[in-house]
C-alpha positions as CSV (number, residue, x, y, z in Angstrom):
1,M,83.6,107.9,115.4
2,T,84.7,104.5,114.1
3,L,87.9,103.1,112.9
4,D,88.3,101.5,109.5
5,H,90.9,98.8,110.2
6,R,91.6,98.1,106.6
7,R,93.0,101.6,105.9
8,G,93.6,103.0,109.4
9,A,91.3,105.9,108.7
10,V,88.8,107.4,111.1
11,S,85.2,107.7,110.1
12,A,82.9,110.3,111.5
13,G,79.4,109.0,112.2
14,P,77.1,106.6,110.6
15,S,77.3,108.1,107.1
16,G,80.9,107.0,106.8
17,E,82.4,110.4,106.0
18,H,86.1,110.4,106.7
19,I,87.9,113.1,108.6
20,L,90.4,114.9,106.5
21,C,94.0,115.7,107.3
22,A,94.3,118.8,109.4
23,W,97.3,120.2,107.5
24,D,96.4,123.3,105.4
25,D,94.6,122.3,102.2
26,C,95.4,118.5,102.2
27,E,92.4,116.5,101.2
28,R,93.7,113.0,102.2
29,R,92.2,111.0,105.1
30,G,93.4,111.7,108.6
31,L,94.8,108.6,110.4
32,L,94.8,107.8,114.1
33,L,98.4,106.9,113.8
34,F,99.3,110.6,113.2
35,E,97.1,112.2,115.9
36,V,98.0,115.3,117.9
37,R,95.9,116.3,121.0
38,V,96.1,119.9,122.1
39,N,94.9,120.7,125.6
40,Y,93.7,124.3,125.8
41,S,92.7,126.0,129.1
42,A,89.4,125.1,130.7
43,D,86.1,126.6,129.5
44,P,84.2,129.0,131.8
45,Q,82.5,126.0,133.5
46,G,85.9,124.4,134.4
47,H,85.8,121.6,131.8
48,P,89.1,120.9,130.0
49,Y,89.0,121.8,126.3
50,T,90.9,119.2,124.3
51,V,91.1,119.2,120.5
52,R,92.2,116.2,118.4
53,H,93.9,116.8,115.1
54,L,94.4,113.9,112.6
55,F,97.0,113.9,109.8
56,C,97.6,111.7,106.8
57,S,101.3,111.4,107.3
58,I,104.1,112.1,109.8
59,R,105.4,114.8,107.5
60,H,102.1,116.8,107.7
61,Q,102.0,116.2,111.4
62,R,105.5,117.7,111.8
63,Y,104.6,120.6,109.5
64,W,101.6,121.4,111.8
65,T,103.5,121.0,115.1
66,N,106.4,123.2,113.9
67,G,104.1,125.7,112.1
68,H,104.4,128.2,114.9
69,R,108.0,128.8,114.1
70,A,107.7,129.4,110.4
71,Y,104.9,128.2,108.1
72,G,105.7,125.0,106.3
73,N,109.1,124.4,107.9
74,L,110.2,121.0,109.2
75,P,112.6,120.7,112.1
76,A,116.3,120.2,111.4
77,G,117.0,116.6,110.4
78,C,113.6,116.1,108.8
79,R,114.0,118.2,105.7
């Protein structure tokens, strides 16, 4: 994974394919600036299982982090 400093986007591998925003059906590039790390319980071998989600904007990041309350809702004060 390499960082494209001109755009702040993350590239996956030597082919230069960009990682897309993790929000629903958004097809914009995910940025390191809007990253969420989720630490799930350890796998059967005892290794921690961490997943990184990248988003194109703070709004999509907030949609995702608040999605467990009601799909697509933003917290009060961000609407």
